[in-house]
DSSP file (Angstrom, degrees, kcal/mol; ACC not computed):
  #  RESIDUE AA STRUCTURE BP1 BP2  ACC     N-H-->O    O-->H-N    N-H-->O    O-->H-N    TCO  KAPPA ALPHA  PHI   PSI    X-CA   Y-CA   Z-CA
    1    1 A M              0   0    0      0, 0.0     5,-0.0     0, 0.0     0, 0.0   0.000 360.0 360.0 360.0 136.3    0.0    0.0    0.0
    2    2 A P     >  -     0   0    0      0, 0.0     4,-1.8     0, 0.0     3,-0.5  -0.302 360.0-117.8 -66.9 151.5    1.4    3.4   -0.9
    3    3 A L  H  > S+     0   0    0      1,-0.2     4,-2.6     2,-0.2     5,-0.2   0.876 110.6  57.0 -64.1 -38.9    2.6    5.7    2.0
    4    4 A P  H  > S+     0   0    0      0, 0.0     4,-1.5     0, 0.0    -1,-0.2   0.862 108.1  48.8 -64.0 -28.2    0.1    8.5    1.2
    5    5 A V  H  > S+     0   0    0     -3,-0.5     4,-1.8     2,-0.2    -2,-0.2   0.924 113.3  46.0 -67.2 -45.9   -2.8    6.1    1.5
    6    6 A E  H  X S+     0   0    0     -4,-1.8     4,-2.4     1,-0.2    -1,-0.2   0.821 107.5  57.5 -68.2 -32.4   -1.5    4.8    4.7
    7    7 A A  H  X S+     0   0    0     -4,-2.6     4,-2.3     2,-0.2    -1,-0.2   0.898 106.9  49.3 -66.3 -41.5   -0.9    8.3    6.1
    8    8 A V  H  X S+     0   0    0     -4,-1.5     4,-1.8     2,-0.2    -2,-0.2   0.875 110.8  50.1 -67.9 -34.4   -4.6    9.1    5.5
    9    9 A L  H  X S+     0   0    0     -4,-1.8     4,-2.2     2,-0.2    -2,-0.2   0.860 109.2  51.5 -66.0 -36.9   -5.5    5.9    7.3
   10   10 A F  H  X S+     0   0    0     -4,-2.4     4,-2.1     2,-0.2    -2,-0.2   0.894 109.2  50.4 -67.8 -37.0   -3.3    6.8   10.2
   11   11 A A  H  X S+     0   0    0     -4,-2.3     4,-2.4     2,-0.2    -2,-0.2   0.875 109.7  50.4 -63.1 -38.1   -4.9   10.2   10.4
   12   12 A L  H  X S+     0   0    0     -4,-1.8     4,-2.7     2,-0.2     5,-0.2   0.915 108.4  53.3 -65.2 -42.9   -8.4    8.6   10.5
   13   13 A I  H  X S+     0   0    0     -4,-2.2     4,-2.4     1,-0.2    -2,-0.2   0.917 109.5  49.0 -58.2 -44.3   -7.2    6.3   13.2
   14   14 A G  H  X S+     0   0    0     -4,-2.1     4,-2.4     2,-0.2    -1,-0.2   0.923 110.7  48.5 -59.7 -45.1   -6.1    9.3   15.2
   15   15 A L  H  X S+     0   0    0     -4,-2.4     4,-2.4     1,-0.2    -2,-0.2   0.882 112.2  49.4 -71.4 -33.8   -9.3   11.2   14.7
   16   16 A L  H  X S+     0   0    0     -4,-2.7     4,-2.4     2,-0.2    -1,-0.2   0.886 110.0  51.4 -67.1 -35.7  -11.3    8.1   15.8
   17   17 A A  H  X S+     0   0    0     -4,-2.4     4,-1.8    -5,-0.2    -2,-0.2   0.904 112.6  45.8 -69.6 -38.4   -9.1    7.7   18.9
   18   18 A A  H  X S+     0   0    0     -4,-2.4     4,-2.4     2,-0.2    -2,-0.2   0.917 112.7  50.0 -66.7 -41.3   -9.7   11.3   19.8
   19   19 A A  H  X S+     0   0    0     -4,-2.4     4,-1.8     1,-0.2     5,-0.2   0.921 112.3  48.0 -64.1 -42.5  -13.5   11.1   19.2
   20   20 A A  H  X S+     0   0    0     -4,-2.4     4,-2.4     1,-0.2     5,-0.4   0.876 111.9  49.0 -68.4 -36.0  -13.7    8.0   21.3
   21   21 A A  H  X S+     0   0    0     -4,-1.8     4,-1.5     1,-0.2     7,-0.2   0.915 115.4  44.1 -69.3 -40.5  -11.7    9.5   24.2
   22   22 A L  H  < S+     0   0    0     -4,-2.4    -2,-0.2     1,-0.2    -1,-0.2   0.750 120.4  40.4 -80.0 -20.2  -13.8   12.7   24.2
   23   23 A V  H  < S+     0   0    0     -4,-1.8    -2,-0.2    -5,-0.2    -3,-0.2   0.862 120.1  40.1 -90.2 -42.0  -17.1   10.8   23.9
   24   24 A L  H  < S+     0   0    0     -4,-2.4    -3,-0.2    -5,-0.2    -2,-0.2   0.912 135.7   9.8 -75.2 -47.1  -16.5    7.9   26.2
   25   25 A V    ><  +     0   0    0     -4,-1.5     3,-1.5    -5,-0.4     4,-0.3  -0.501  67.4 155.8-135.3  63.0  -14.6    9.7   29.1
   26   26 A P  G >  S+     0   0    0      0, 0.0     3,-1.1     0, 0.0    -1,-0.1   0.755  71.5  66.1 -67.1 -21.0  -14.8   13.4   28.5
   27   27 A E  G 3  S+     0   0    0      1,-0.2    60,-0.1    -3,-0.1    -5,-0.1   0.679  93.6  61.2 -75.9 -10.6  -14.3   14.1   32.3
   28   28 A Y  G <  S+     0   0    0     -3,-1.5    52,-3.5     1,-0.2    -1,-0.2   0.624 102.5  53.8 -79.4 -15.2  -10.7   12.7   32.0
   29   29 A Y    <   +     0   0    0     -3,-1.1    -1,-0.2    -4,-0.3    50,-0.1  -0.685  58.7 155.9-123.7  77.8   -9.8   15.4   29.5
   30   30 A P        +     0   0    0      0, 0.0    -1,-0.1     0, 0.0     3,-0.1   0.722  53.6  84.3 -76.8 -19.2  -10.7   18.7   31.1
   31   31 A M  S    S-     0   0    0     47,-0.2    -2,-0.1     1,-0.2     5,-0.0  -0.045 101.3 -58.8 -71.9-175.4   -8.2   20.7   28.9
   32   32 A S    >>  -     0   0    0      1,-0.1     4,-1.0     3,-0.0     3,-0.8  -0.271  42.8-122.2 -66.8 151.7   -9.2   21.9   25.5
   33   33 A R  H 3> S+     0   0    0      1,-0.2     4,-2.6     2,-0.2     5,-0.2   0.759 107.3  68.7 -69.2 -23.2  -10.3   19.4   22.9
   34   34 A G  H 3> S+     0   0    0      1,-0.2     4,-2.7     2,-0.2    -1,-0.2   0.869  96.1  53.2 -60.3 -36.2   -7.6   20.6   20.5
   35   35 A L  H <> S+     0   0    0     -3,-0.8     4,-3.0     2,-0.2    -1,-0.2   0.923 111.9  43.5 -68.3 -44.0   -4.9   19.1   22.8
   36   36 A T  H  X S+     0   0    0     -4,-1.0     4,-2.1     2,-0.2    -2,-0.2   0.901 116.9  47.2 -68.5 -38.5   -6.6   15.7   22.8
   37   37 A I  H  X S+     0   0    0     -4,-2.6     4,-2.3     2,-0.2    -2,-0.2   0.912 114.3  46.7 -65.6 -43.6   -7.2   15.8   19.1
   38   38 A G  H  X S+     0   0    0     -4,-2.7     4,-2.8    -5,-0.2     5,-0.3   0.928 112.4  50.8 -65.7 -46.6   -3.7   17.0   18.3
   39   39 A T  H  X S+     0   0    0     -4,-3.0     4,-2.4     1,-0.2     5,-0.2   0.942 112.4  45.7 -56.8 -46.2   -2.2   14.3   20.6
   40   40 A A  H  X S+     0   0    0     -4,-2.1     4,-2.0     2,-0.2    -1,-0.2   0.886 114.1  48.6 -64.8 -38.2   -4.2   11.6   19.0
   41   41 A L  H  X S+     0   0    0     -4,-2.3     4,-2.6     2,-0.2     5,-0.2   0.935 115.4  43.6 -67.9 -46.0   -3.3   12.8   15.4
   42   42 A V  H  X S+     0   0    0     -4,-2.8     4,-2.4     1,-0.2     5,-0.3   0.893 113.8  49.5 -67.5 -38.7    0.4   13.1   16.1
   43   43 A S  H  X S+     0   0    0     -4,-2.4     4,-2.2    -5,-0.3     5,-0.3   0.871 112.4  49.3 -69.8 -34.8    0.7    9.9   17.9
   44   44 A A  H  X S+     0   0    0     -4,-2.0     4,-2.3    -5,-0.2    -2,-0.2   0.945 114.4  43.1 -69.1 -45.9   -1.2    8.1   15.1
   45   45 A L  H  X S+     0   0    0     -4,-2.6     4,-1.9     2,-0.2    -2,-0.2   0.935 119.7  42.0 -68.2 -43.2    1.0    9.5   12.3
   46   46 A L  H  X S+     0   0    0     -4,-2.4     4,-2.8     2,-0.2     5,-0.2   0.957 118.2  45.2 -66.3 -50.6    4.4    9.0   14.2
   47   47 A S  H  X S+     0   0    0     -4,-2.2     4,-2.8    -5,-0.3     5,-0.3   0.920 113.1  51.1 -65.3 -39.6    3.5    5.5   15.5
   48   48 A G  H  X S+     0   0    0     -4,-2.3     4,-2.0    -5,-0.3    -1,-0.2   0.883 111.4  47.2 -65.9 -35.4    2.2    4.5   12.1
   49   49 A L  H  X S+     0   0    0     -4,-1.9     4,-2.5    -5,-0.2     5,-0.3   0.907 114.2  47.5 -66.7 -43.0    5.3    5.6   10.3
   50   50 A V  H  X S+     0   0    0     -4,-2.8     4,-2.2     1,-0.2    -2,-0.2   0.940 114.3  45.4 -67.2 -42.8    7.6    3.9   12.8
   51   51 A I  H  X S+     0   0    0     -4,-2.8     4,-2.8    -5,-0.2     6,-0.3   0.902 112.3  51.9 -64.2 -41.2    5.7    0.7   12.7
   52   52 A R  H  <>S+     0   0    0     -4,-2.0     5,-2.6    -5,-0.3     6,-0.2   0.914 114.6  41.7 -62.6 -42.0    5.5    0.8    8.9
   53   53 A F  H ><5S+     0   0    0     -4,-2.5     3,-0.7     3,-0.2    -1,-0.2   0.850 112.7  55.8 -76.5 -31.9    9.3    1.2    8.5
   54   54 A T  H 3<5S+     0   0    0     -4,-2.2    -2,-0.2    -5,-0.3    -1,-0.2   0.918 113.6  39.2 -63.7 -42.3    9.9   -1.3   11.3
   55   55 A L  T ><5S-     0   0    0     -4,-2.8     3,-1.7    -5,-0.2    -1,-0.3   0.371 112.1-122.9 -87.5   8.7    7.9   -4.0    9.5
   56   56 A A  T < 5 -     0   0    0     -3,-0.7    -3,-0.2     1,-0.3    -4,-0.1   0.787  60.2 -67.9  57.1  31.1    9.3   -2.8    6.2
   57   57 A G  T 3 <S+     0   0    0     -5,-2.6    -1,-0.3    -6,-0.3    -4,-0.1   0.726 100.3 134.8  66.7  21.0    5.9   -2.2    4.8
   58   58 A G    <   +     0   0    0     -3,-1.7    -2,-0.1    -6,-0.2    -6,-0.1   0.980  64.5  22.1 -72.5 -60.8    5.2   -5.9    4.8
   59   59 A E     >  -     0   0    0     -4,-0.2     4,-1.8     1,-0.1    -1,-0.2  -0.918  59.3-169.3-119.1 104.3    1.6   -6.5    6.3
   60   60 A P  H  > S+     0   0    0      0, 0.0     4,-2.3     0, 0.0     5,-0.2   0.843  87.4  55.3 -63.1 -32.2   -0.7   -3.4    6.1
   61   61 A A  H  > S+     0   0    0      2,-0.2     4,-2.1     1,-0.2     5,-0.2   0.919 109.7  45.7 -66.2 -44.4   -3.3   -4.9    8.3
   62   62 A A  H  > S+     0   0    0      1,-0.2     4,-2.3     2,-0.2     5,-0.2   0.867 111.1  53.2 -66.6 -33.8   -0.8   -5.5   11.1
   63   63 A T  H  X S+     0   0    0     -4,-1.8     4,-2.1     1,-0.2    -2,-0.2   0.928 110.8  46.7 -69.4 -44.4    0.6   -2.1   10.7
   64   64 A L  H  X S+     0   0    0     -4,-2.3     4,-1.8     2,-0.2    -2,-0.2   0.836 114.0  47.4 -64.2 -36.6   -2.9   -0.5   11.0
   65   65 A V  H  X S+     0   0    0     -4,-2.1     4,-2.1     2,-0.2    -2,-0.2   0.916 113.0  46.8 -70.6 -44.8   -3.8   -2.7   14.1
   66   66 A M  H  X S+     0   0    0     -4,-2.3     4,-2.7     1,-0.2    -2,-0.2   0.882 111.8  53.7 -67.0 -38.7   -0.5   -1.9   15.9
   67   67 A T  H  X S+     0   0    0     -4,-2.1     4,-2.6    -5,-0.2    -1,-0.2   0.897 107.0  51.7 -60.6 -42.3   -1.1    1.8   15.0
   68   68 A A  H  X S+     0   0    0     -4,-1.8     4,-2.0     2,-0.2    -2,-0.2   0.905 111.2  46.8 -61.7 -43.4   -4.5    1.7   16.6
   69   69 A I  H  X S+     0   0    0     -4,-2.1     4,-2.3     2,-0.2    -2,-0.2   0.941 113.6  46.9 -68.8 -46.7   -3.1    0.2   19.8
   70   70 A C  H  X S+     0   0    0     -4,-2.7     4,-2.6     1,-0.2     5,-0.2   0.909 112.2  51.4 -60.0 -40.0   -0.3    2.7   20.0
   71   71 A T  H  X S+     0   0    0     -4,-2.6     4,-2.2     2,-0.2    -1,-0.2   0.895 108.4  51.2 -64.1 -39.9   -2.6    5.6   19.3
   72   72 A G  H  X S+     0   0    0     -4,-2.0     4,-1.1     1,-0.2    -1,-0.2   0.946 113.9  44.9 -63.9 -46.1   -5.0    4.5   22.0
   73   73 A L  H  < S+     0   0    0     -4,-2.3     4,-0.2     1,-0.2    -2,-0.2   0.904 115.7  45.1 -67.3 -38.3   -2.1    4.3   24.6
   74   74 A L  H >< S+     0   0    0     -4,-2.6     3,-1.1     1,-0.2    -1,-0.2   0.790 106.3  59.7 -78.6 -26.9   -0.6    7.5   23.6
   75   75 A T  H 3< S+     0   0    0     -4,-2.2    -1,-0.2     1,-0.2    -2,-0.2   0.780  99.2  60.2 -70.1 -24.9   -3.9    9.4   23.5
   76   76 A S  T >< S+     0   0    0     -4,-1.1     3,-1.3     1,-0.2    -1,-0.2   0.594  80.3  89.6 -73.3 -12.6   -4.4    8.5   27.2
   77   77 A V  T <  S+     0   0    0     -3,-1.1    -1,-0.2     1,-0.3    -2,-0.2   0.904  89.3  41.5 -59.6 -48.0   -1.2   10.3   28.1
   78   78 A P  T 3  S+     0   0    0      0, 0.0    -1,-0.3     0, 0.0   -47,-0.2   0.425  87.8 121.7 -82.2   9.3   -2.9   13.7   28.8
   79   79 A A    <   -     0   0    0     -3,-1.3   -50,-0.2   -50,-0.1     3,-0.1  -0.361  48.1-159.4 -65.9 146.6   -5.9   12.2   30.6
   80   80 A R    >>  +     0   0    0    -52,-3.5     4,-1.2     1,-0.1     3,-0.6  -0.680  24.0 162.4-130.9  79.3   -6.4   13.4   34.1
   81   81 A P  H 3> S+     0   0    0      0, 0.0     4,-1.9     0, 0.0     5,-0.1   0.739  74.3  65.3 -69.4 -23.4   -8.5   10.9   36.0
   82   82 A D  H 3> S+     0   0    0      1,-0.2     4,-1.4     2,-0.2     5,-0.1   0.852 103.5  46.0 -67.8 -32.7   -7.4   12.4   39.3
   83   83 A L  H <> S+     0   0    0     -3,-0.6     4,-1.9     2,-0.2    -1,-0.2   0.817 109.7  54.0 -77.5 -30.6   -9.2   15.7   38.4
   84   84 A A  H  X S+     0   0    0     -4,-1.2     4,-1.5     2,-0.2    -2,-0.2   0.868 107.8  51.4 -67.0 -38.0  -12.3   13.8   37.3
   85   85 A A  H  < S+     0   0    0     -4,-1.9    -2,-0.2     1,-0.2    -1,-0.2   0.879 111.1  47.4 -69.4 -37.6  -12.4   12.0   40.7
   86   86 A Q  H  < S+     0   0    0     -4,-1.4    -2,-0.2     1,-0.2    -1,-0.2   0.893 121.5  34.2 -70.2 -40.1  -12.2   15.3   42.6
   87   87 A H  H  < S-     0   0    0     -4,-1.9    -2,-0.2     1,-0.1    -1,-0.2   0.594 106.9-130.1 -96.0 -10.1  -14.8   17.1   40.7
   88   88 A G     <  -     0   0    0     -4,-1.5     2,-0.2    -5,-0.2    -1,-0.1  -0.005  41.5 -55.0  79.3 166.3  -17.1   14.1   40.0
   89   89 A S    >   -     0   0    0      1,-0.1     3,-0.9    -4,-0.1    -5,-0.0  -0.489  38.1-133.8 -80.8 148.3  -18.5   13.3   36.6
   90   90 A H  T 3  S+     0   0    0      1,-0.2    -1,-0.1    -2,-0.2    -2,-0.0   0.547 104.6  64.7 -77.1  -4.6  -20.3   15.9   34.7
   91   91 A R  T 3  S+     0   0    0      2,-0.1     2,-0.3     0, 0.0    -1,-0.2   0.632  83.7  92.4 -91.5 -16.5  -23.0   13.3   33.9
   92   92 A R    <   -     0   0    0     -3,-0.9     2,-0.6     1,-0.0     0, 0.0  -0.561  68.2-147.0 -80.0 139.9  -24.0   13.0   37.6
   93   93 A H        -     0   0    0     -2,-0.3     2,-0.4     2,-0.0    -2,-0.1  -0.933  13.6-157.1-108.3 114.3  -26.8   15.3   38.7
   94   94 A R        -     0   0    0     -2,-0.6     2,-0.5     0, 0.0    -2,-0.0  -0.727   9.3-137.2 -94.7 141.6  -26.3   16.4   42.3
   95   95 A R        -     0   0    0     -2,-0.4     2,-0.4     0, 0.0    -2,-0.0  -0.839  17.4-145.9 -96.4 133.8  -29.3   17.5   44.4
   96   96 A H        -     0   0    0     -2,-0.5     2,-0.2     2,-0.0     0, 0.0  -0.806  17.3-117.7-103.3 140.0  -28.6   20.5   46.5
   97   97 A A              0   0    0     -2,-0.4    -1,-0.0     1,-0.1     0, 0.0  -0.524 360.0 360.0 -75.8 137.9  -30.3   20.9   49.9
   98   98 A A              0   0    0     -2,-0.2    -1,-0.1     0, 0.0    -2,-0.0   0.496 360.0 360.0 -93.0 360.0  -32.5   23.9   50.0
C-alpha cells in the first residue's frame, strides 16, 4: 500500500481515537479538545510511520492494528482521572439541599 494512502488511514485512526476519548470519558480530558485531538493525530501519524518502517511495509493490516493500539495508549497520556475523581462526573446530577 502506498505511503500517502497509509498516512490518510493513520490520520483517520487518530481522529477516531480522539473522538472515542472525548465521547467515552470526557471528564478525563478537562483541557481543550484541541490538545486531545492533536495528541491523537500526532501519535497516530508517528507511530504508524515507525511501525510501517519497522515492519518494512510488509503487512498493512498488522501495521494498522498496531497503530490503533499505540494511538490509544498515547492518547491517554494527557488524561487526568485524578481531576475527574475530585470534581465528579459531569454526567451526575447532584441535588442541593434547600
